[in-house]
Structures are given as C-alpha cells and as structure tokens.
N, C-alpha and C positions, 0 to 999 in steps of 0.2 A: 105740112109744110107750114112754117110760120109764113107770113105776107110780108113783101117789101115795105121796108121803113122808108127807103130813099134810092136815090141813083146818083153814082159818081157823075160829077162834072168836070170839063176842064175848060179853062181858057187862057187867052193869051197872056193875060197878065198873070193867071193863077195855073199854071200847068201842073200836070201831075208830074212826081216824081217818083222811081224804087221807094224811098223811104216816107212818101208824103202823099196825101192825097186830097180832095173835096168832095164832098157829096150832098145833096139838098135834103130835105126831108118836110114833111109837113108839119103844121104849126103844131099839132098834139103829139108828137111822136116821144116816145118814153124815153129821151135822149139827153144825155147833158155832158159836161166835162168828167172825163175819167170812164165813159160806156166804152166797153168794147162791142165791134162790129166785127161784121164778115162780110166781103166782096166777093160775089160769085162773077166770074168772066163771063162774055158772050161766045167768045171764040176759043175754040180747045186750043190746046198746045202739046203738041205731040201725042193725042189723043187723049188730053185729060183735060177736062176745064180748070181754071186755073180759081184757087182759093186765095183770096188775102183775108190778112187780118189788121186788124189797127183799134187802136184806141183814141179817141177825142180829145184833142189837145186845145181846140179853140173855137169858137161858136160867133157866127155873125146875125144879125138881122137885118133885110134887105126891104125897099118899096120900089117903085119905080119913080121915086120923087128926085129932082136933080140935084135940087136944095132943100133946107127947112125955109126957106121962104114961099116956097109953092105951095105947102101946108099950112102956114099962117093964112096966106093972102086966100087959099083957097074955104077957110073958116072964118074969115070976115075979122079975123084978129082975135077972134074970142073962142076959147078951148070950149065953150058949154057947149056951142051950136054943133060941134061935131057930129053929135049924135042925129042933126037934122039933115044927114049929107045922102042924096039921094042913093049913091053907091057907096061901100067901101073898097078902100084902098088895098089893091091886092100884096101882098107881103108874104116871103119866104124866109125859110132858115137856111144859113148854109155851116158847115161846119168843116173843120179841119182837121185831118186824121193822122197819125202818125203808124208807121208800119211797124206792126209786132213780128209778122212773120209770114211768106211766102210760100205757098206749094202750088208747085215743083217750086224748091228754093234755085234751082237752077235753069236757064237763063236766068239772072235777075234783070227784071226789067221793070218799066214804070207801069204803075198801078192802071189797069185797063178799063173803059168805060163797062159799067156792070148795075146790076142792082147790088142793094146795101139791105144787110138784115141784120136783125140784133143778134150778138151772141147768144146761145146756149151753154149749158154745162160744158158739154162735151166740146164745142167750137174754145170755149177758155182753157183748156187743158192743152187743145192742140196750140192755142194761140199765143199761149207761154211756156212753151215745150216742155210741161208738166207730164206730158205723154212719156217721154222718153226715162222717166224716173220712178211713175207708178207703173211699171208694167207688175203684170203676175208673176210673184217670187223674186222679184228685183224693184221692192218697193221701199223707197227710200227716203218718200214724203215725210214731210212735218207739217202740220196745220199750222197756220199762222193768220187766217182768220177767212172773213168770207167778203164775195166780192156780191156788191146787190147792183142793179141797173135793170129797170123795163121790167121788173118779175124775174128777172134771173137772180137766184141764189148759186153761187157758186166756189166751192172749199178754195182757198188758195195756199199750195203746198210748197212749201222750201226744200231743197234739197240738200238732205244731211252729210251729203259727200262735199257741199259745196256752201254748208253751214258750220261744220266741224270738223273738215280735212277729211281726205288728203288735198282735196282740191282747194280751190279760194276760201278760206277760213275766216274767222271772225265776223263781229256784227258790231253795230255802231246805231245809239239813237241820239235824233237832235229834236229838239223842241222848246216853247218858253215853259217857266215852271210853275207849277201846280194845274196846267192848261194842256200838255202834250202828252198825260199819262206815261211817262217814262218808265217808273217804277215798276208800274201796272202792267206795261207791255213786257218788260221782264219777266215778271211772276209769272204772266200767262205763259211765253213763250217756253219757259224753264217746265213747267207744267206737263206744256204739251211735248216737249223733247223726252219728259219721260216717261210720257206715252207712247209714244210713237216711234221714238228711236230703237231701228231694226237690233234683237237679242244677238245674230250673228255679228254686229259689228263690235260686240265687247260691253263693258259696262260704263257708266257714265254719273259723273256726279256735279256738284258746282260749289264753290267756293266764290261766297259775296261779301263783300266789305260794306258794311253799313256805314257812310260816312256821314249823315244829315239825319237829326233827327230819331223817331222811330218809325222809320218805314218797313225795314224788314224784320223787325225786332218781335213780329207774333204769326211769322209763316206757317207755326203748325197750328194754329188757332182760326177757326171756321168765319164766315165772312157772310153778310147779305149780299144774296145772289135775286136778280130781280128775273121773273117770268122771261121777259126778253131774251136774257144771260142764258136762262135756260135753255132755250132755243136753239139758240147759236153751240152752246158745250154738248147736246146732243148731236147735232149736225156736224162738230167737229170733231168728236169720237174721245172726247175727255170727260171723266165725271167731275161734276162740281164740288170739289172735296179741298180742304188745304192738305198741306205737303205732311204724308205719313214720317218722312223721317229727317229731323232736323235738328243740328246740334250747332249750340250758342258758344261763343267764346269770345270774352270780356277781361280785362285788366282790371286791378283793384285800384279805389280811389289811393289819394296818398298816404294816408291814414293806414291802409290795408285793412279794414273793417269791412268793406260794402263793396261790392263791383260797381265797377264805372260803367253803367248799362243802362239803356233804360228798362230793362229787362231783370229788374233787380227785386220786382215783387216775389215778396215768399211765395205765391202759387205757380211761381214759373221758374223755379230754381233748379226743376230735376232734371234739364238740358241743359242747364250753361254750365260752362266747363271754367275756370279762373285762366287768365293767360300771363304766365309768369315766363320770363328769362332772365338767366344769370349770366357770371360773365363769359364762358365759352361761347354761350349762344349771340353776346351780343356785340364780341371783340370782333368778330367774323364783319359787321355791317358798322364796322366805328366810324367809318368814312362819311355813313350817312350824317352823321350826328355832329360830326366835325366840321367846322370850316375848311376851304380851300387852303387859305391861308396858315393853317394848323396841319395839316396833310401833307407837307411836302416831304421830299425824297429821304431826308433826314428822320424824319418824325413817321412815315411810313416804313423804312428799315426796323426801326424799333419796335413798332408794331408786330411787323412781321416775326423778328426776332421773338418776341414775347410768346407769340403764337405758337411757334415752332420749336420752342427750348424751355418753356415755363411754364406753361398751362397743363395743368393733371399730368405734373413732371416732378420727381425731387431733384431740386435745382442746387446745386453747390456752388462755390466761385470763393477764392482765396480772402477774395476784399469782405464778402459777408460772414457775419458773425456767428450764423446757423443754416442748415438745410431751408430749404423752403418747399413746399408743398401748395402751389396756386389753384384755388378752386373756387374763388369769390372776391366779388370787387374787396372785400376784408382783407384776405389774403394776398390780393395784389396791393394793395394799401401799404400792407406790411413790409412786402417785397421793396417795393419801390423806398420805402422809409430807411430799409437797410444798405441798399445800394446808396441811396444819396449820403446815408452820414459815412459811409467807406470811402467814397468818392472825397469828402471833406478831410478823413484824417489821413488820406493822401494829399491832400494840398491842391483839390481840384484837377484832377488828372482827367484824362477822356478813359471810359471804360467799354473795353471790348468795341473799339473805334466810335462808341458814341459819348457825345458831348453833355456834359452836365446840365447845361443850360436846355440841351432837347427833351435829356431823362424829365427834368423838374416839370417842363413845359406838358408833357405827355401825362407825368401824373396828375396835373391840375385837371385838366381836359377828360381824362380814363375817370378820376375818381368821381366827378361831377355827373358820369351818366345816371348812375343809380339816384341822384338826387333829379335831374331835368326830366325823367321819368319816371319818378317814383309810382309804385302799383304796378309796374310794368317789369320793369328790373329790380330785381332783389339782391340785397348783399349776400344771401346765402347763397346756395348750391342746389335748392330745390327748383325744379324746373316742372311746370306745367303746360304742354304746348298741344298744338293741333296731332290727331294720330296718324302721322306720318308714316306711311307702311302698308297702315289697315285701313284706308279707306273703304267705304261701303259703296254699292252699286243703289244710283237712283236718293241719294243724300243730300240736301244742301248745308254745308257749312258757313254758318256765319257769323264773321267774325266782327264786333261792334269799336268801332273807334271814333265814334258821333262825338262822345264828350273828350277824346283827349287832346293835348298839345300838337301843335304841329309835327318837333322831333317824335314824338311819342309814333303818330300815323306813319310816317315815312320811314321809321325801323319797323314797325309792322309789316308793312306793305315789302320792303325790301327783304326779307328773311323770311317771309312766309311764300313768297313766289320764288324766291331763288331756290327753296328748300321743295317746294311742288317741281321745278324745272330738273333739280337734280333726281328726283324721285322717278320721274316718267322718263327721262335719258336711260335710270337702270331698270326701268320695269318692274319698279318695286313697291309703287305708289298705292295699288290695292283696286285701280279703276285703269281703264285703258283710256277713258278720256274726260277730260276736265274745262269745267268751264270756268271761269275768274270773271264775276261781276264787278267791275270801278266805276262808280258814279262821280260825279264833277269834275269831269277829264279836264277844264278849263283849267281848274286849279293842280291837277298834275301832270299833266301832259300839255303844256300852252305852247302855242307856237314862236313865243319869243321868252325871252328871260334866260335866265341862268342855267345850263345845262347839268340841272340833277341827277343824281342819283336813280330816283322813281321814274324820272321822265327817262332815262336810260334802259332801266327794267322795261317801262311798258313799249317801249320801241323795240326791245327784244325778243318779246311776246308777240308782237302783229308784225316783223318779219320774220323768226323762225319756229315760232312756238307751236305751228300746224304739223310741221314734221314731228314732234312729240306727243301728239294728244294732247298740246297745252290751248286753249282756245281763249280769245278777250270777247266778252260782251262788254260793251261802255257806252256811258250816257254823258250826256252834257248838254248846256242851254244852247253853245253859240259854236256850230261846226266850224265854222271860221277863223276859229279863235285856237284850235286844238292844232297840235303839229300835225303838219302834212302826212308825212309817213304813216302816224299811227291809223288816221281815216282812210289814208290811202289803200292801205293793206288790209280796212275792212271789206270783205267781198260782199257784205248785205249791209243794206242802210236804210232803217227805218227813220221815217220822219212826220214827228206829230205836229200839234199848231205853232207855226214859225211867226218869231218875231218879223214885220215889215221890214225893218232895219236890215237884218239878217238876210232876210232872201234879197237885198238892194245890191249884197255882195257879189264879187265873179266867181262865185262857187256854182250859184243857182243860175247864170245866162242860161245854160241849155234847156230850161225849162219855159215853158210857153207863159207869156203873161197872165193868162187864163188857169193855168195849173200853179202859177205863185200867187192868186189870188185865192184861189180854193184852200190854198195849204196855207194860207193867214188867217181861216176861216175855218178849221175843222173843229168839228166837233169832240169831245173826250169820246174815246172809244175807238176812233177814228186813226188810220194810219196811212201814209202812203210808202211803199215797199220796194228799193230797189234790190233787182238778185240776178247774181250772173246769169241765168237763164229768161229774164225778161227784160226783153231789149228795149222797153219802155216802164214808167214808175207805175204803180199799181195801186190805186186806192182799196182800201179793206175796214171791215169793221170787226173787232174782237170783244170778244167776253169779258166783263169785270170780272178780273181773279177772286175767287173762293176762297181768301185768303182774309183776315181780320187787319184795314186797313190802320194806321200807323196811328192817326189821330184818336180813333174809335178804342185803340187798344191801349192808349194812355191814358184815355178816363175810364176803363176798364178795369187796368192790373196798375193804380198808382204807385210810382216809386218810392221805394223805402225811405224813411227818415230818417238823419244819424240814429244811430244805436249805441248801445254801449258795448265794452267788448266781449262780456260776458254773451250778450243777445245777439250778439254778430257772430258768436261760434254756434248757438244754437241754432239761426236760419242755416250757416253754413254745413252744420252735419245732421238737419233733421232729415236733409230728401234722402239722406244713406239709411239712417236708422230712425225708424219714426219716435222709436222709446226715449230716445234723448231727452232731458227736460232741463229748464233752467236750474232747478237746483243742484242737479247733477254737475253741470257746465261749473257751476259756482264753489263746487265742492274740489274738484277735480284741478283747479285753476286757482287755487286761492293762494298760494305759497309761489307763484311762476311769476315773471316779468310778462311784460305784455308780447314782448318781442318771443318770447320762448314759446306763448300761447298761441301765437302766428305761426311761427315758425310747424307747431304739432298739428294746427289746423291743415298748413298745406300739405304739408306729407300725410296727412289721412285722406284729403281730395285726391290726391294724385296716386295714392295706394288702392282706393276704395275697395277695404277688405271686409269680408264677410263680417266679423264681430269688429264695428266701430268704437265701441265703448274701449275694448282692450286695446284696442292698436293706439287710438287716443293717446289713453292713458299712460302706455308706455312710452309715448314720444319724450317724457318728461327725464331729469336728472332724479333720481331720487336725494329725497333730502331727509335726512332724521332728525325728527323732533327735538327741541332743546331739553333736556331735562337738567331738575336741580340738583346741584352736587348737593354730597350727603355732607352735612353738618359734621364738624368732628366733638367727639364725649370729650365733655369738660372733666378735666382730670381733679380729685382728690386734694384739697388744698390743706398740708401738712400743718399743725399747730405746733408751734411755739414750745420745748420743754420748757417747764418750770424755773429750772435750774444754768438755763443758758440765755441769758439777755439779750446778746445778738442774733440768735436765732440760727447757729452753725450746729 
C-alpha cells in the first residue's frame, strides 16, 4: 500500500463540505492543480470505511509569518542575508480539492478527517465513474487521453453512449487558434472512435467540413510520430497510422477545369470526387442563397409551384408557346422567358395567381445562382454528389469548402446535412452512427446576428440529432460567442489553451482561479475534459495524430497550376485509366466546344466506367466531316456552223 501524502484539515474559516475539502502535504509531495487524490476516512460508516475522491483545484503555501514586514526585519532588509539565518522558517502546503465521488454515495456528508493518498489507475477509474462503462462484456469506453500525475499514468475513457448517443451526445472543443490543437484533437478522437467503438452498436462514419486551409486534406497520408507519442498510442490501444478509408469531395473552380481544393495535386486525385449539383438539388435550398427580402410569401409560393409542377415534369399551359421539361437552369430560364412573353401578350395579367413582378424577380434571383456558385452549381443536369445510401463503416468523408465563397459554403452545409438527416430518419444512409465535424462555429452559429439557415440547421442537429444517430463535433476559438443552445447541448466539452480574455467571461466562473490559470498556459497536446460522468473537469494528454499535417502536406503536394482544357481532361481521366494520353485527348476533343468537353468529362467521372476511353468518346455528338462538293463536268462548246452567221 502506498504511503499517505497528506491529511485532511478543516478550520473555522475553511470548513470541509460534501463537495470540497482541504488537506496539507509535505513540501516535496508530487501533487499540483489537476491531481486526483483519495481520502480514506478514519471512522467506518455502516461497517464500511468511506473513500472520497477529489481533484485539486487550488493550492496555497503558508508560513508562520503574520505579515511580510516580519520577514524583511528578520533579514535586516537584505534578501542576500537569508542564507545566514540560524533556523529555516516552517512552510506548509495547503490544497483545496473538489469532490469527484464519495463511496458510499449515501448519505452524502461533509468529507471526514483522514489520510490523503495519490490516486492510482484503479482509483482514477472509480473516481471518474468509468468503472460503470468499462465492465467486461459491456465496455463502451473510448480512450481520449492519458491522465498523468505523481507517477500515475491512467487512460481516460469517454462513454460511447454519452458521446454518440442515445444519451447526452455531441462534442465541442474550444481554444485559441494555432495553440489549442483543436483539429488535431478531433483527428485523434476519430481514430480512437473507429478503433474502439463497440461492434454491437453498429457501423460509424464521419463527415468533416474542411473550412480553412489544408487542415483536413491529408488524412490518408502518414505523418511524423515522436517516440513519446508512440508510447501514448500503445497505452491507448490505437495504431499510429493514417485513416484507411478517406473520400474527398470538392467543387470545381469557376472555369470548371480544376477542382477547387488544396488536394488538386495529380498524385492525390485517386480518391477525390467532384461535387456538382444541378437545378433539382439546389432549388430545395434556394432560401439559403436568397435574402429574406427576396423570399417573401409570394416568392416562396412561386418556388413551391416550380418544385411541385415544373421540375422534371412535362409542363404545358395555354399561355406558353410550347411544352417544357425543366431539368436544368438553362431549361428553367427558357421556361421563365416563355411565361413572361405570354404574360406580355396578355397585357401583363396575373398568371395562376402569380404577379408578373414576382415572376421577373425570381427569374433574376434563380438564374444568377449558377453564376454566383460557379463550379458547384451547373447549368446542365449532370450531378456528382456524396454517396448517400451507400456510406461505408469507418470511413471519413471530407468536403473541402475552404476556398469557396460564403454563399457556396452555406449551400453545401445546408444541403449535405439535410440529406444526411433525411437518410438517417429512413435508416438507409449505409451506417448507423454519423459524426459531422464543423470548425469555426463562431462564424456558422454565432450567438448574435441574423438567424441564418445554417444556424437553424446546426441548432436542429444539437437538439434532435442524437435520436437519429447524427452527432455534431464542433470547434471554435471563443465558446462564449457561439449560440448557447449549440454548446449547451454538447454533452462533452474539450478545452485547449484558452485566451485570458475568454476565460474572464461568465461561462468560466465555475472554474477556480488556479484552473483558469492552467488553462491559459496549457501546452500543445493537453486538454481539459468535461464529460457527463465526470463531476469535475480533468486534464489529459493525447498523442499527435498520425496523419500528415496541413502545412506539411501543402509543401509536399503543391497545388496544381492553371492548365489548358486538354491537360485538365487528362488529369481528370488518368486516375480512372492510366493509359489515357494527352494526344488521345486532343484528338477526341478537337472538334467540340469547351462546354461539350467538360460535360463529357463530368459524365465519365460520375459513371466511372470500365472502358473509360469508349465511354468518354460516346458522350460527343457525331460530326460528319465536311467533304468538298464534286465539281460539275464542263460541257463541250458547240462550234458555229459556217453557213449560220448568227449561231442558231
């Protein structure tokens, strides 16, 4: 049995309570802020010695001095004479600990006097109630990091039921940019989840939105792992290797020649899929791209009419000159033009209760969507999307929106998350549990400002997503500036290095001054964790993710420069068929327009046929080469008879 390192003490000024106690230790005791200790009571209760577990939240150092003046006078006003004192002044260390757990838990009484011991690994499991979900045959623990104090190394587990549901779900991580390792923490946690998530709970996948730089663009490439991190990986039961199954999605640039992503290097295109949407995919979320002033009740009624009666249907009306089958933005513009021309012919009367001004306004707004979101929204009906309905277990799907305009980002967020929710409601997504990771929550779900469609969507996930298996992992720099309902519904909270100004906000008042000071000085790789089973925050260390970091990946795989149309087609088709060559592409595309070539490329990438060359060639209309018209044979010239002077 280990030796006691201190004793509980209570005074009239600082009495112990059921939730807090004080104890003193020797000067050289291996304890500090965040250390977990165990108190063994002296008197049994109902035949059982009480055990109280606590975590140190404050520390004090005392001597017998009544004021600093006595120390100054005792050394004749000179600090250099302190070493000549005949005796050393007595010093004690006093610590305040918040109670984590009491055994027995009833009756709940003030912490008794007793000896204080440093908690070992078994004590840590009991103190944090991890013993309840680490049982043999019912283990739902997900390693998050290692608690280290006084020679004790204990793995800290999160409860999968309280991380992914059906109990309190969702996770939020806060910290200053560049120092809090927010992205690294999420990458590590996903790796731990994929390894330790119980098989009996079903399949799991993740959809990550890369919203800044190349942070998440190299998850399938190995990164540098230090020796100290290898030790942590071994203790946490996770192999230090990159994700085995990663799929990337990104729209094209405005010219539609290259993908608008940091991962457009030719060596990395094998698992990158273009993200292109047509009319039917975008019209459902038109309100994301339109101002509230635009989408009034009249405009909304017209959009509903188009969705219900025009899109993908043969539409006819006495007002129109011909029947219309609208499948693309180009078809929609032709339909609008026909309707407005018919209204003008009837002297501007209302058409089917819709005012001409409303129709003109919506034509302008909807027709501009393909221009505002060029590269993502296409005028044609070719669509390339996430594999809704065929998601695979332990796969990360990364949607790169870092280089897009705000309108396009909002549209991607709204549509993808809404489709995920619809498929999870029908239980046909392909996986049972899905993690959605969104960074920069200060931007997408702020506590103030306009109530945008994206913020409504994030609120809906945080409040109702866990019933569907849809779990939100979010990150931001300033938790106090995020909508309270989003962070409030996050059952688990991670805190990296914090800004002192952020720590001064009311949301952190529940933490002791010493804990707030430690939060402001955390090193990279350290986190403070709040979890429903933990009655107090716990400090842990996690390993560096074994994937290539964004900055290193951007240097090793530089972005492709702007290329010609033929070179862009070659780069797109070569991952499907390595035998495709530039001369072959030039020969096939020589007679066709740029739009026709791009349309053929998109169709080929979407179909991924076995015979890429034949399929790509079949996408073009046949052009019969022009042939020179045969020259008519010249007739013989009749000679004039000698006896006919007029030639008759």
